[in-house]
N, C-alpha and C positions, 0 to 999 in steps of 0.2 A: 907843287904841281900847278901849272898854269890853267886858266879857264878853258883853253882849247884842248888841253890834254884831258881834263875832267869830262868835257863833252864827248870826246872820242871814247873814253873808257865807258861812260854810260851808254853810248850808242852800241858798242861792242857787247856789253852785258845784255842789252835789249835784244840784239840779234841772236845771241846764244840762247836766250830764254825762248824766243819764238821758234828757233830750230828744235829745241828740246821738246816743246809742246807739239810740234807738227810731226817730228820724226819718231817720237816715243810717247804716244798719247796715253792718258791716264785710263787704265782699264776700269777703275772704280767708278768713273763717270760714264762709262759706256760709250766713250768717244772713239770711233774708228775700230771698234772691236767686233766686227761682224754683224752689226745691227743693219747697216746699209739702208737702202730705201730712199725715197724722195719725200720731203716734207712740203706739202702744198698749202698748209694752213699757217698763215703768218703768225709769228710769235708763239706758236704751240710749244716748242722746246723750251723757250724762256719761261713760260707759265708753268710748264711741267716741272722744271727745275726749282722754281720759286715755291710752288705749293706742295710738291711731293718728295723733295729731297732736302738735304741740309742747306742752310744759307751759305756755308762755305763752298759747296759745290756750285751754287748759283753764281757767287762772286768769281770763283775760279774760271768757270766757263765763259762768263760775259766779259771779264777783264782780258782773258786769254784771246777772245775773239776781237 
């Protein structure tokens, strides 16, 4: 497989991953599952995930974003 093909495959995988996260959100993280509302406090959600949820939830949310 050439370098160009490898890059195209990685790009396709990343697009599919983004589509999966946006079209089928993780209900365990409380993302897009009826919580709604507007967050006007900067970094509140990041701090909440870091201190009140598992580290894997924090990583998944921040890398996903």
